[in-house]
N, CA and C atoms of all chains as a GROMACS GRO file, in nm:
protein
  654
    1MET      N    1   9.131  12.145  12.270
    1MET     CA    2   9.206  12.205  12.160
    1MET      C    3   9.195  12.358  12.165
    2ILE      N    4   9.306  12.425  12.143
    2ILE     CA    5   9.305  12.572  12.138
    2ILE      C    6   9.352  12.617  12.000
    3LYS      N    7   9.282  12.718  11.948
    3LYS     CA    8   9.326  12.777  11.821
    3LYS      C    9   9.347  12.926  11.842
    4LYS      N   10   9.447  12.979  11.777
    4LYS     CA   11   9.473  13.123  11.790
    4LYS      C   12   9.543  13.174  11.665
    5LYS      N   13   9.499  13.290  11.617
    5LYS     CA   14   9.567  13.350  11.501
    5LYS      C   15   9.678  13.440  11.549
    6VAL      N   16   9.794  13.430  11.484
    6VAL     CA   17   9.906  13.518  11.519
    6VAL      C   18   9.960  13.583  11.391
    7LYS      N   19   9.998  13.710  11.407
    7LYS     CA   20  10.052  13.782  11.292
    7LYS      C   21  10.205  13.772  11.295
    8ILE      N   22  10.262  13.760  11.179
    8ILE     CA   23  10.409  13.753  11.170
    8ILE      C   24  10.462  13.895  11.157
    9ILE      N   25  10.535  13.939  11.259
    9ILE     CA   26  10.579  14.080  11.262
    9ILE      C   27  10.730  14.097  11.243
   10ASN      N   28  10.803  13.986  11.250
   10ASN     CA   29  10.949  14.003  11.231
   10ASN      C   30  10.979  14.022  11.082
   11LYS      N   31  11.081  14.103  11.058
   11LYS     CA   32  11.113  14.150  10.922
   11LYS      C   33  11.131  14.036  10.820
   12LEU      N   34  11.197  13.929  10.863
   12LEU     CA   35  11.229  13.822  10.768
   12LEU      C   36  11.121  13.715  10.757
   13GLY      N   37  11.013  13.731  10.835
   13GLY     CA   38  10.904  13.634  10.828
   13GLY      C   39  10.943  13.500  10.889
   14LEU      N   40  10.865  13.398  10.852
   14LEU     CA   41  10.892  13.264  10.907
   14LEU      C   42  11.000  13.198  10.821
   15HIS      N   43  11.119  13.255  10.831
   15HIS     CA   44  11.231  13.206  10.749
   15HIS      C   45  11.298  13.087  10.817
   16ALA      N   46  11.411  13.044  10.765
   16ALA     CA   47  11.469  12.917  10.810
   16ALA      C   48  11.508  12.918  10.958
   17ARG      N   49  11.580  13.022  11.001
   17ARG     CA   50  11.624  13.026  11.142
   17ARG      C   51  11.503  13.037  11.237
   18ALA      N   52  11.407  13.121  11.197
   18ALA     CA   53  11.288  13.137  11.281
   18ALA      C   54  11.210  13.006  11.288
   19SER      N   55  11.198  12.938  11.177
   19SER     CA   56  11.127  12.809  11.174
   19SER      C   57  11.198  12.707  11.261
   20SER      N   58  11.331  12.712  11.260
   20SER     CA   59  11.409  12.621  11.344
   20SER      C   60  11.381  12.647  11.492
   21LYS      N   61  11.376  12.775  11.529
   21LYS     CA   62  11.345  12.809  11.670
   21LYS      C   63  11.205  12.760  11.707
   22LEU      N   64  11.114  12.774  11.614
   22LEU     CA   65  10.976  12.730  11.640
   22LEU      C   66  10.971  12.578  11.662
   23THR      N   67  11.040  12.503  11.579
   23THR     CA   68  11.038  12.357  11.596
   23THR      C   69  11.104  12.315  11.729
   24GLN      N   70  11.211  12.387  11.764
   24GLN     CA   71  11.277  12.353  11.891
   24GLN      C   72  11.186  12.379  12.010
   25LEU      N   73  11.111  12.490  12.003
   25LEU     CA   74  11.016  12.520  12.111
   25LEU      C   75  10.901  12.420  12.110
   26ALA      N   76  10.846  12.394  11.994
   26ALA     CA   77  10.730  12.304  11.983
   26ALA      C   78  10.763  12.164  12.033
   27SER      N   79  10.887  12.123  12.013
   27SER     CA   80  10.924  11.986  12.052
   27SER      C   81  10.935  11.968  12.203
   28GLN      N   82  10.930  12.080  12.276
   28GLN     CA   83  10.938  12.071  12.423
   28GLN      C   84  10.804  12.032  12.486
   29PHE      N   85  10.697  12.033  12.407
   29PHE     CA   86  10.564  12.007  12.463
   29PHE      C   87  10.512  11.870  12.420
   30ASN      N   88  10.421  11.820  12.501
   30ASN     CA   89  10.360  11.691  12.468
   30ASN      C   90  10.242  11.708  12.374
   31SER      N   91  10.190  11.828  12.364
   31SER     CA   92  10.074  11.852  12.277
   31SER      C   93  10.112  11.844  12.130
   32GLU      N   94  10.012  11.815  12.048
   32GLU     CA   95  10.030  11.825  11.903
   32GLU      C   96  10.013  11.971  11.864
   33ILE      N   97  10.105  12.023  11.787
   33ILE     CA   98  10.102  12.165  11.751
   33ILE      C   99  10.108  12.179  11.600
   34PHE      N  100  10.009  12.253  11.547
   34PHE     CA  101  10.003  12.273  11.402
   34PHE      C  102  10.000  12.422  11.369
   35LEU      N  103  10.046  12.453  11.247
   35LEU     CA  104  10.032  12.587  11.191
   35LEU      C  105   9.945  12.576  11.067
   36ILE      N  106   9.854  12.672  11.052
   36ILE     CA  107   9.765  12.670  10.936
   36ILE      C  108   9.774  12.805  10.864
   37LYS      N  109   9.794  12.798  10.733
   37LYS     CA  110   9.795  12.921  10.652
   37LYS      C  111   9.733  12.887  10.516
   38ASN      N  112   9.636  12.964  10.476
   38ASN     CA  113   9.567  12.941  10.348
   38ASN      C  114   9.522  12.794  10.335
   39SER      N  115   9.460  12.743  10.440
   39SER     CA  116   9.408  12.605  10.443
   39SER      C  117   9.516  12.497  10.444
   40LYS      N  118   9.641  12.537  10.442
   40LYS     CA  119   9.750  12.438  10.450
   40LYS      C  120   9.789  12.420  10.595
   41LYS      N  121   9.784  12.296  10.642
   41LYS     CA  122   9.812  12.267  10.784
   41LYS      C  123   9.938  12.183  10.797
   42VAL      N  124  10.033  12.232  10.876
   42VAL     CA  125  10.160  12.158  10.891
   42VAL      C  126  10.195  12.142  11.038
   43SER      N  127  10.274  12.042  11.068
   43SER     CA  128  10.321  12.020  11.204
   43SER      C  129  10.427  12.124  11.240
   44ALA      N  130  10.417  12.176  11.361
   44ALA     CA  131  10.518  12.273  11.408
   44ALA      C  132  10.648  12.203  11.446
   45ASN      N  133  10.652  12.072  11.434
   45ASN     CA  134  10.774  11.999  11.466
   45ASN      C  135  10.862  11.976  11.343
   46ASN      N  136  10.812  12.013  11.225
   46ASN     CA  137  10.889  11.985  11.104
   46ASN      C  138  10.929  12.114  11.033
   47ILE      N  139  11.056  12.147  11.041
   47ILE     CA  140  11.105  12.274  10.987
   47ILE      C  141  11.077  12.288  10.837
   48MET      N  142  11.095  12.181  10.762
   48MET     CA  143  11.076  12.194  10.617
   48MET      C  144  10.928  12.215  10.582
   49ASP      N  145  10.838  12.153  10.660
   49ASP     CA  146  10.695  12.175  10.636
   49ASP      C  147  10.657  12.319  10.671
   50ILE      N  148  10.715  12.372  10.778
   50ILE     CA  149  10.685  12.512  10.814
   50ILE      C  150  10.732  12.606  10.704
   51LEU      N  151  10.851  12.580  10.651
   51LEU     CA  152  10.904  12.667  10.545
   51LEU      C  153  10.815  12.666  10.421
   52MET      N  154  10.748  12.554  10.398
   52MET     CA  155  10.662  12.545  10.279
   52MET      C  156  10.541  12.639  10.288
   53LEU      N  157  10.514  12.692  10.407
   53LEU     CA  158  10.404  12.790  10.420
   53LEU      C  159  10.444  12.924  10.357
   54ALA      N  160  10.575  12.947  10.342
   54ALA     CA  161  10.627  13.072  10.285
   54ALA      C  162  10.559  13.193  10.349
   55ALA      N  163  10.558  13.194  10.482
   55ALA     CA  164  10.487  13.299  10.555
   55ALA      C  165  10.579  13.418  10.578
   56SER      N  166  10.552  13.526  10.508
   56SER     CA  167  10.637  13.645  10.517
   56SER      C  168  10.579  13.745  10.616
   57VAL      N  169  10.656  13.851  10.640
   57VAL     CA  170  10.612  13.954  10.735
   57VAL      C  171  10.476  14.010  10.692
   58GLY      N  172  10.390  14.029  10.790
   58GLY     CA  173  10.256  14.082  10.762
   58GLY      C  174  10.150  13.976  10.744
   59SER      N  175  10.194  13.853  10.719
   59SER     CA  176  10.095  13.746  10.701
   59SER      C  177  10.050  13.691  10.836
   60GLU      N  178   9.943  13.614  10.831
   60GLU     CA  179   9.884  13.562  10.954
   60GLU      C  180   9.879  13.410  10.947
   61VAL      N  181   9.914  13.346  11.056
   61VAL     CA  182   9.900  13.200  11.062
   61VAL      C  183   9.814  13.166  11.183
   62GLU      N  184   9.748  13.052  11.174
   62GLU     CA  185   9.668  13.006  11.287
   62GLU      C  186   9.743  12.894  11.358
   63LEU      N  187   9.750  12.905  11.490
   63LEU     CA  188   9.809  12.799  11.571
   63LEU      C  189   9.698  12.706  11.618
   64GLU      N  190   9.721  12.578  11.610
   64GLU     CA  191   9.623  12.481  11.661
   64GLU      C  192   9.700  12.386  11.753
   65VAL      N  193   9.662  12.385  11.880
   65VAL     CA  194   9.736  12.305  11.979
   65VAL      C  195   9.638  12.214  12.052
   66ASN      N  196   9.677  12.089  12.062
   66ASN     CA  197   9.587  11.991  12.122
   66ASN      C  198   9.666  11.894  12.210
   67GLY      N  199   9.642  11.900  12.342
   67GLY     CA  200   9.714  11.808  12.429
   67GLY      C  201   9.718  11.856  12.572
   68PRO      N  202   9.789  11.781  12.658
   68PRO     CA  203   9.787  11.808  12.801
   68PRO      C  204   9.847  11.943  12.841
   69ASP      N  205   9.942  11.993  12.763
   69ASP     CA  206  10.006  12.120  12.799
   69ASP      C  207   9.977  12.227  12.694
   70GLU      N  208   9.855  12.222  12.640
   70GLU     CA  209   9.823  12.309  12.526
   70GLU      C  210   9.826  12.458  12.561
   71LYS      N  211   9.781  12.492  12.684
   71LYS     CA  212   9.779  12.635  12.721
   71LYS      C  213   9.920  12.692  12.729
   72GLU      N  214  10.007  12.620  12.797
   72GLU     CA  215  10.146  12.666  12.810
   72GLU      C  216  10.212  12.673  12.671
   73ALA      N  217  10.184  12.572  12.591
   73ALA     CA  218  10.246  12.566  12.458
   73ALA      C  219  10.203  12.685  12.372
   74ILE      N  220  10.074  12.711  12.367
   74ILE     CA  221  10.028  12.819  12.278
   74ILE      C  222  10.077  12.955  12.329
   75ASN      N  223  10.082  12.971  12.462
   75ASN     CA  224  10.131  13.098  12.517
   75ASN      C  225  10.278  13.121  12.481
   76LYS      N  226  10.358  13.017  12.496
   76LYS     CA  227  10.502  13.034  12.468
   76LYS      C  228  10.528  13.051  12.320
   77ILE      N  229  10.451  12.984  12.238
   77ILE     CA  230  10.471  12.999  12.093
   77ILE      C  231  10.426  13.139  12.047
   78GLU      N  232  10.314  13.184  12.101
   78GLU     CA  233  10.268  13.319  12.066
   78GLU      C  234  10.373  13.422  12.108
   79LYS      N  235  10.433  13.398  12.224
   79LYS     CA  236  10.536  13.491  12.274
   79LYS      C  237  10.656  13.495  12.179
   80LEU      N  238  10.693  13.379  12.125
   80LEU     CA  239  10.805  13.373  12.030
   80LEU      C  240  10.776  13.459  11.907
   81PHE      N  241  10.652  13.449  11.856
   81PHE     CA  242  10.613  13.533  11.742
   81PHE      C  243  10.619  13.681  11.780
   82LYS      N  244  10.563  13.713  11.898
   82LYS     CA  245  10.556  13.854  11.940
   82LYS      C  246  10.694  13.912  11.973
   83ASN      N  247  10.787  13.823  12.008
   83ASN     CA  248  10.924  13.868  12.037
   83ASN      C  249  11.012  13.866  11.912
   84TYR      N  250  10.949  13.869  11.797
   84TYR     CA  251  11.023  13.874  11.669
   84TYR      C  252  11.120  13.756  11.656
   85PHE      N  253  11.085  13.643  11.713
   85PHE     CA  254  11.172  13.524  11.712
   85PHE      C  255  11.312  13.557  11.766
   86ASP      N  256  11.315  13.652  11.861
   86ASP     CA  257  11.441  13.696  11.925
   86ASP      C  258  11.539  13.756  11.824
   87GLU      N  259  11.485  13.810  11.714
   87GLU     CA  260  11.573  13.866  11.612
   87GLU      C  261  11.586  14.018  11.624
   88GLY      N  262  11.507  14.077  11.711
   88GLY     CA  263  11.519  14.220  11.736
   88GLY      C  264  11.441  14.309  11.641
   89GLU      N  265  11.399  14.257  11.526
   89GLU     CA  266  11.322  14.342  11.432
   89GLU      C  267  11.232  14.255  11.345
   90MET      N  268  12.013  10.680  11.595
   90MET     CA  269  12.029  10.796  11.506
   90MET      C  270  12.095  10.752  11.374
   91ILE      N  271  12.033  10.792  11.264
   91ILE     CA  272  12.088  10.760  11.133
   91ILE      C  273  12.211  10.846  11.106
   92GLY      N  274  12.319  10.787  11.058
   92GLY     CA  275  12.435  10.865  11.017
   92GLY      C  276  12.411  10.927  10.880
   93ILE      N  277  12.471  11.042  10.857
   93ILE     CA  278  12.450  11.111  10.729
   93ILE      C  279  12.587  11.143  10.667
   94LEU      N  280  12.604  11.105  10.541
   94LEU     CA  281  12.728  11.132  10.470
   94LEU      C  282  12.697  11.202  10.337
   95LEU      N  283  12.761  11.315  10.315
   95LEU     CA  284  12.746  11.388  10.189
   95LEU      C  285  12.872  11.365  10.106
   96VAL      N  286  12.854  11.315   9.986
   96VAL     CA  287  12.968  11.295   9.894
   96VAL      C  288  12.939  11.382   9.772
   97THR      N  289  13.019  11.486   9.754
   97THR     CA  290  12.981  11.589   9.657
   97THR      C  291  13.098  11.636   9.571
   98HIS      N  292  13.062  11.704   9.464
   98HIS     CA  293  13.162  11.780   9.389
   98HIS      C  294  13.216  11.890   9.480
   99GLY      N  295  13.347  11.896   9.492
   99GLY     CA  296  13.412  12.004   9.567
   99GLY      C  297  13.354  12.024   9.706
  100GLU      N  298  13.342  12.151   9.741
  100GLU     CA  299  13.306  12.187   9.879
  100GLU      C  300  13.155  12.204   9.900
  101ILE      N  301  13.074  12.157   9.805
  101ILE     CA  302  12.928  12.171   9.819
  101ILE      C  303  12.882  12.111   9.953
  102GLY      N  304  12.930  11.992   9.984
  102GLY     CA  305  12.886  11.925  10.106
  102GLY      C  306  12.920  12.004  10.230
  103LYS      N  307  13.043  12.057  10.236
  103LYS     CA  308  13.085  12.134  10.353
  103LYS      C  309  12.998  12.259  10.368
  104SER      N  310  12.971  12.327  10.255
  104SER     CA  311  12.887  12.447  10.260
  104SER      C  312  12.746  12.414  10.309
  105LEU      N  313  12.692  12.303  10.261
  105LEU     CA  314  12.557  12.264  10.305
  105LEU      C  315  12.555  12.235  10.455
  106ILE      N  316  12.659  12.170  10.504
  106ILE     CA  317  12.666  12.141  10.648
  106ILE      C  318  12.675  12.272  10.728
  107ASP      N  319  12.758  12.366  10.680
  107ASP     CA  320  12.771  12.495  10.749
  107ASP      C  321  12.638  12.568  10.752
  108CYS      N  322  12.567  12.567  10.638
  108CYS     CA  323  12.437  12.638  10.631
  108CYS      C  324  12.334  12.571  10.722
  109ALA      N  325  12.331  12.439  10.722
  109ALA     CA  326  12.234  12.366  10.806
  109ALA      C  327  12.262  12.393  10.953
  110ALA      N  328  12.390  12.394  10.992
  110ALA     CA  329  12.426  12.421  11.131
  110ALA      C  330  12.384  12.563  11.170
  111HIS      N  331  12.400  12.657  11.078
  111HIS     CA  332  12.359  12.796  11.105
  111HIS      C  333  12.208  12.804  11.125
  112ILE      N  334  12.134  12.739  11.036
  112ILE     CA  335  11.987  12.744  11.045
  112ILE      C  336  11.937  12.674  11.171
  113LEU      N  337  11.994  12.561  11.202
  113LEU     CA  338  11.946  12.484  11.317
  113LEU      C  339  12.007  12.534  11.448
  114GLY      N  340  12.104  12.624  11.438
  114GLY     CA  341  12.159  12.686  11.558
  114GLY      C  342  12.244  12.595  11.643
  115LYS      N  343  12.303  12.495  11.582
  115LYS     CA  344  12.387  12.404  11.662
  115LYS      C  345  12.481  12.327  11.569
  116SER      N  346  12.587  12.270  11.625
  116SER     CA  347  12.671  12.182  11.545
  116SER      C  348  12.600  12.047  11.536
  117ILE      N  349  12.626  11.975  11.430
  117ILE     CA  350  12.550  11.854  11.401
  117ILE      C  351  12.639  11.732  11.417
  118ASN      N  352  12.594  11.636  11.496
  118ASN     CA  353  12.669  11.512  11.515
  118ASN      C  354  12.638  11.411  11.404
  119GLN      N  355  12.729  11.317  11.389
  119GLN     CA  356  12.708  11.205  11.296
  119GLN      C  357  12.673  11.253  11.155
  120LEU      N  358  12.736  11.359  11.114
  120LEU     CA  359  12.717  11.416  10.980
  120LEU      C  360  12.855  11.452  10.925
  121GLU      N  361  12.891  11.394  10.812
  121GLU     CA  362  13.022  11.420  10.754
  121GLU      C  363  13.010  11.443  10.603
  122CYS      N  364  13.117  11.500  10.545
  122CYS     CA  365  13.116  11.517  10.400
  122CYS      C  366  13.251  11.475  10.343
  123ILE      N  367  13.246  11.430  10.220
  123ILE     CA  368  13.368  11.396  10.148
  123ILE      C  369  13.363  11.468  10.014
  124PRO      N  370  13.462  11.557   9.991
  124PRO     CA  371  13.465  11.628   9.861
  124PRO      C  372  13.534  11.542   9.755
  125ILE      N  373  13.480  11.545   9.636
  125ILE     CA  374  13.546  11.478   9.523
  125ILE      C  375  13.582  11.588   9.422
  126ASP      N  376  13.708  11.596   9.386
  126ASP     CA  377  13.744  11.694   9.282
  126ASP      C  378  13.826  11.625   9.174
  127PRO      N  379  13.856  11.698   9.066
  127PRO     CA  380  13.921  11.634   8.951
  127PRO      C  381  14.054  11.566   8.986
  128LYS      N  382  14.119  11.612   9.092
  128LYS     CA  383  14.249  11.555   9.128
  128LYS      C  384  14.235  11.439   9.226
  129SER      N  385  14.115  11.410   9.269
  129SER     CA  386  14.097  11.306   9.370
  129SER      C  387  14.137  11.169   9.316
  130ASP      N  388  14.205  11.093   9.400
  130ASP     CA  389  14.235  10.953   9.370
  130ASP      C  390  14.111  10.872   9.409
  131LEU      N  391  14.046  10.811   9.313
  131LEU     CA  392  13.917  10.748   9.339
  131LEU      C  393  13.926  10.631   9.437
  132GLN      N  394  14.039  10.561   9.433
  132GLN     CA  395  14.055  10.452   9.531
  132GLN      C  396  14.068  10.506   9.673
  133GLU      N  397  14.137  10.620   9.684
  133GLU     CA  398  14.146  10.687   9.814
  133GLU      C  399  14.008  10.731   9.861
  134CYS      N  400  13.930  10.785   9.766
  134CYS     CA  401  13.794  10.831   9.799
  134CYS      C  402  13.711  10.715   9.854
  135GLU      N  403  13.724  10.600   9.792
  135GLU     CA  404  13.648  10.483   9.840
  135GLU      C  405  13.689  10.447   9.982
  136LYS      N  406  13.819  10.460  10.010
  136LYS     CA  407  13.865  10.431  10.147
  136LYS      C  408  13.802  10.529  10.247
  137TYR      N  409  13.801  10.659  10.208
  137TYR     CA  410  13.740  10.759  10.296
  137TYR      C  411  13.593  10.727  10.318
  138ILE      N  412  13.524  10.691  10.210
  138ILE     CA  413  13.381  10.662  10.220
  138ILE      C  414  13.357  10.543  10.314
  139GLU      N  415  13.437  10.439  10.294
  139GLU     CA  416  13.420  10.320  10.378
  139GLU      C  417  13.449  10.349  10.526
  140ASN      N  418  13.552  10.430  10.549
  140ASN     CA  419  13.582  10.470  10.688
  140ASN      C  420  13.468  10.549  10.749
  141GLU      N  421  13.415  10.644  10.670
  141GLU     CA  422  13.307  10.728  10.724
  141GLU      C  423  13.182  10.645  10.749
  142ILE      N  424  13.153  10.550  10.662
  142ILE     CA  425  13.035  10.464  10.684
  142ILE      C  426  13.050  10.392  10.817
  143LYS      N  427  13.170  10.339  10.843
  143LYS     CA  428  13.195  10.269  10.970
  143LYS      C  429  13.177  10.364  11.088
  144ASN      N  430  13.232  10.485  11.075
  144ASN     CA  431  13.224  10.581  11.187
  144ASN      C  432  13.082  10.629  11.212
  145LEU      N  433  13.005  10.644  11.103
  145LEU     CA  434  12.873  10.705  11.115
  145LEU      C  435  12.763  10.606  11.152
  146ASP      N  436  12.786  10.479  11.124
  146ASP     CA  437  12.679  10.381  11.148
  146ASP      C  438  12.673  10.343  11.295
  147MET      N  439  12.567  10.388  11.361
  147MET     CA  440  12.550  10.357  11.503
  147MET      C  441  12.459  10.235  11.521
  148GLY      N  442  12.444  10.159  11.414
  148GLY     CA  443  12.360  10.040  11.419
  148GLY      C  444  12.227  10.058  11.348
  149THR      N  445  12.198  10.183  11.310
  149THR     CA  446  12.070  10.210  11.242
  149THR      C  447  12.089  10.250  11.096
  150GLY      N  448  12.213  10.250  11.051
  150GLY     CA  449  12.238  10.273  10.910
  150GLY      C  450  12.289  10.412  10.877
  151VAL      N  451  12.325  10.429  10.750
  151VAL     CA  452  12.380  10.556  10.702
  151VAL      C  453  12.307  10.599  10.576
  152LEU      N  454  12.265  10.723  10.575
  152LEU     CA  455  12.206  10.782  10.455
  152LEU      C  456  12.316  10.861  10.384
  153ILE      N  457  12.346  10.821  10.260
  153ILE     CA  458  12.447  10.892  10.181
  153ILE      C  459  12.376  10.974  10.075
  154MET      N  460  12.412  11.101  10.068
  154MET     CA  461  12.350  11.189   9.968
  154MET      C  462  12.459  11.249   9.879
  155THR      N  463  12.429  11.254   9.750
  155THR     CA  464  12.523  11.314   9.656
  155THR      C  465  12.447  11.408   9.562
  156ASP      N  466  12.521  11.486   9.484
  156ASP     CA  467  12.454  11.589   9.405
  156ASP      C  468  12.398  11.536   9.272
  157ILE      N  469  12.482  11.524   9.169
  157ILE     CA  470  12.429  11.490   9.036
  157ILE      C  471  12.433  11.340   9.010
  158TYR      N  472  12.318  11.286   8.975
  158TYR     CA  473  12.312  11.145   8.936
  158TYR      C  474  12.394  11.124   8.809
  159GLY      N  475  12.475  11.021   8.806
  159GLY     CA  476  12.553  10.991   8.686
  159GLY      C  477  12.691  11.051   8.685
  160ALA      N  478  12.717  11.146   8.776
  160ALA     CA  479  12.849  11.207   8.784
  160ALA      C  480  12.940  11.119   8.873
  161THR      N  481  13.068  11.157   8.878
  161THR     CA  482  13.165  11.072   8.948
  161THR      C  483  13.125  11.037   9.092
  162PRO      N  484  13.084  11.134   9.174
  162PRO     CA  485  13.048  11.095   9.311
  162PRO      C  486  12.939  10.987   9.315
  163SER      N  487  12.836  11.003   9.232
  163SER     CA  488  12.729  10.902   9.235
  163SER      C  489  12.777  10.770   9.176
  164ASN      N  490  12.867  10.776   9.078
  164ASN     CA  491  12.921  10.651   9.022
  164ASN      C  492  13.004  10.575   9.127
  165ILE      N  493  13.080  10.650   9.206
  165ILE     CA  494  13.157  10.585   9.313
  165ILE      C  495  13.063  10.519   9.413
  166LEU      N  496  12.951  10.585   9.439
  166LEU     CA  497  12.860  10.538   9.544
  166LEU      C  498  12.774  10.419   9.501
  167LYS      N  499  12.771  10.391   9.373
  167LYS     CA  500  12.683  10.286   9.323
  167LYS      C  501  12.705  10.154   9.397
  168LYS      N  502  12.831  10.122   9.425
  168LYS     CA  503  12.861   9.994   9.488
  168LYS      C  504  12.807   9.984   9.631
  169TYR      N  505  12.780  10.099   9.693
  169TYR     CA  506  12.729  10.096   9.831
  169TYR      C  507  12.576  10.096   9.836
  170SER      N  508  12.513  10.128   9.722
  170SER     CA  509  12.368  10.152   9.724
  170SER      C  510  12.286  10.028   9.751
  171SER      N  511  12.343   9.910   9.730
  171SER     CA  512  12.264   9.788   9.752
  171SER      C  513  12.290   9.726   9.890
  172LYS      N  514  12.371   9.791   9.971
  172LYS     CA  515  12.399   9.735  10.105
  172LYS      C  516  12.280   9.760  10.198
  173ASP      N  517  12.257   9.666  10.290
  173ASP     CA  518  12.140   9.672  10.377
  173ASP      C  519  12.137   9.794  10.468
  174ASN      N  520  12.255   9.835  10.514
  174ASN     CA  521  12.259   9.944  10.614
  174ASN      C  522  12.281  10.081  10.550
  175ILE      N  523  12.268  10.088  10.417
  175ILE     CA  524  12.297  10.213  10.346
  175ILE      C  525  12.187  10.246  10.246
  176GLU      N  526  12.150  10.373  10.242
  176GLU     CA  527  12.066  10.422  10.131
  176GLU      C  528  12.145  10.533  10.064
  177VAL      N  529  12.144  10.536   9.932
  177VAL     CA  530  12.213  10.641   9.857
  177VAL      C  531  12.110  10.716   9.773
  178ILE      N  532  12.104  10.848   9.791
  178ILE     CA  533  12.012  10.928   9.710
  178ILE      C  534  12.086  11.046   9.646
  179THR      N  535  12.032  11.093   9.535
  179THR     CA  536  12.098  11.201   9.460
  179THR      C  537  12.009  11.326   9.457
  180GLY      N  538  12.061  11.431   9.393
  180GLY     CA  539  11.985  11.556   9.384
  180GLY      C  540  12.001  11.642   9.507
  181LEU      N  541  12.110  11.619   9.580
  181LEU     CA  542  12.131  11.684   9.710
  181LEU      C  543  12.106  11.834   9.708
  182ASN      N  544  12.033  11.880   9.809
  182ASN     CA  545  12.016  12.025   9.830
  182ASN      C  546  12.001  12.052   9.980
  183LEU      N  547  11.992  12.179  10.015
  183LEU     CA  548  11.991  12.216  10.157
  183LEU      C  549  11.866  12.163  10.228
  184ALA      N  550  11.753  12.164  10.157
  184ALA     CA  551  11.630  12.112  10.218
  184ALA      C  552  11.646  11.966  10.259
  185MET      N  553  11.711  11.889  10.174
  185MET     CA  554  11.732  11.747  10.205
  185MET      C  555  11.823  11.729  10.326
  186VAL      N  556  11.926  11.811  10.334
  186VAL     CA  557  12.018  11.800  10.448
  186VAL      C  558  11.945  11.832  10.579
  187ILE      N  559  11.868  11.941  10.577
  187ILE     CA  560  11.796  11.981  10.699
  187ILE      C  561  11.691  11.874  10.735
  188GLN      N  562  11.622  11.824  10.635
  188GLN     CA  563  11.523  11.719  10.661
  188GLN      C  564  11.590  11.595  10.720
  189ALA      N  565  11.704  11.557  10.665
  189ALA     CA  566  11.775  11.439  10.716
  189ALA      C  567  11.816  11.459  10.862
  190ILE      N  568  11.871  11.576  10.891
  190ILE     CA  569  11.918  11.603  11.028
  190ILE      C  570  11.802  11.601  11.128
  191THR      N  571  11.687  11.652  11.086
  191THR     CA  572  11.575  11.668  11.180
  191THR      C  573  11.478  11.550  11.180
  192SER      N  574  11.506  11.448  11.103
  192SER     CA  575  11.413  11.334  11.104
  192SER      C  576  11.489  11.201  11.098
  193ARG      N  577  11.594  11.192  11.178
  193ARG     CA  578  11.676  11.071  11.167
  193ARG      C  579  11.672  10.981  11.290
  194ASP      N  580  11.565  10.996  11.369
  194ASP     CA  581  11.553  10.908  11.485
  194ASP      C  582  11.468  10.785  11.456
  195GLY      N  583  11.409  10.779  11.335
  195GLY     CA  584  11.331  10.662  11.297
  195GLY      C  585  11.417  10.564  11.218
  196SER      N  586  11.353  10.497  11.124
  196SER     CA  587  11.427  10.399  11.043
  196SER      C  588  11.500  10.469  10.928
  197LEU      N  589  11.597  10.399  10.872
  197LEU     CA  590  11.673  10.453  10.758
  197LEU      C  591  11.580  10.479  10.639
  198SER      N  592  11.486  10.390  10.616
  198SER     CA  593  11.397  10.410  10.499
  198SER      C  594  11.303  10.528  10.522
  199ASP      N  595  11.256  10.548  10.646
  199ASP     CA  596  11.170  10.664  10.674
  199ASP      C  597  11.245  10.795  10.650
  200THR      N  598  11.368  10.802  10.702
  200THR     CA  599  11.448  10.923  10.685
  200THR      C  600  11.472  10.950  10.537
  201THR      N  601  11.504  10.845  10.465
  201THR     CA  602  11.531  10.858  10.321
  201THR      C  603  11.407  10.911  10.248
  202ASN      N  604  11.291  10.851  10.279
  202ASN     CA  605  11.168  10.894  10.210
  202ASN      C  606  11.134  11.040  10.242
  203LYS      N  607  11.156  11.081  10.366
  203LYS     CA  608  11.126  11.220  10.402
  203LYS      C  609  11.218  11.316  10.327
  204CYS      N  610  11.343  11.278  10.311
  204CYS     CA  611  11.437  11.363  10.235
  204CYS      C  612  11.393  11.377  10.090
  205LEU      N  613  11.351  11.266  10.031
  205LEU     CA  614  11.306  11.270   9.891
  205LEU      C  615  11.181  11.356   9.876
  206GLU      N  616  11.089  11.345   9.973
  206GLU     CA  617  10.967  11.428   9.968
  206GLU      C  618  11.002  11.576   9.981
  207SER      N  619  11.094  11.608  10.074
  207SER     CA  620  11.134  11.748  10.091
  207SER      C  621  11.196  11.804   9.965
  208ALA      N  622  11.276  11.721   9.899
  208ALA     CA  623  11.342  11.765   9.776
  208ALA      C  624  11.237  11.798   9.670
  209GLU      N  625  11.138  11.710   9.656
  209GLU     CA  626  11.034  11.732   9.554
  209GLU      C  627  10.947  11.851   9.589
  210ASP      N  628  10.906  11.858   9.716
  210ASP     CA  629  10.817  11.967   9.759
  210ASP      C  630  10.883  12.104   9.742
  211GLY      N  631  11.016  12.107   9.758
  211GLY     CA  632  11.084  12.236   9.761
  211GLY      C  633  11.124  12.290   9.625
  212ILE      N  634  11.094  12.215   9.520
  212ILE     CA  635  11.128  12.267   9.386
  212ILE      C  636  11.001  12.323   9.326
  213ILE      N  637  10.994  12.454   9.318
  213ILE     CA  638  10.872  12.524   9.280
  213ILE      C  639  10.904  12.634   9.181
  214ASN      N  640  10.825  12.647   9.078
  214ASN     CA  641  10.837  12.762   8.989
  214ASN      C  642  10.755  12.875   9.050
  215MET      N  643  10.822  12.962   9.124
  215MET     CA  644  10.750  13.067   9.198
  215MET      C  645  10.680  13.163   9.103
  216SER      N  646  10.730  13.175   8.982
  216SER     CA  647  10.666  13.265   8.884
  216SER      C  648  10.530  13.215   8.839
  217LYS      N  649  10.508  13.085   8.853
  217LYS     CA  650  10.380  13.028   8.807
  217LYS      C  651  10.289  12.991   8.922
  218LYS      N  652  10.328  13.033   9.044
  218LYS     CA  653  10.248  12.997   9.162
  218LYS      C  654  10.134  13.093   9.182
   0.00000   0.00000   0.00000
């Protein structure tokens, strides 16, 4: 299992479109992928659960990945966060 | 895949589908809407609903969602709510539509329950949080 904290740097935070991109990426891996914020843990495969974290810009979430492709999964997900969810800002 | 049908006052259903497609970044299959307005012929509406149920049911059933319980759309749908291959739920909102689209590979009852949970979870008094 790998855990890593990531900061949300895109202007709109983990909003609906960004959450959708995250679920689409997470579903490509065989590992179980979770997001944790303020002790609330949700599956990265469920867009509505991710939205319930209400994670805005500047907040921090912890990624928890467990499975055969966990390294690749956490790297690509972290990259999505760092690339502003491809939103440019 | 569970079929999804929105039966709503006016263009609410179409707007919800457009918003869900925008959020999910793709067009959505096996998802249709039927608008009901004051000028609608209710017998015609029933025909549209029955046609859409046939078109949308791929053998795993159809989830029908409508907005206000007790209003005309939900009253029209009452006759379909007891059928084995159909679930009818009310209180339609965008969270329910997105939940339905993204969790419809299981059983009809699982998809229905997830939509109801999303609807409840998403109603929050942010001022008191």
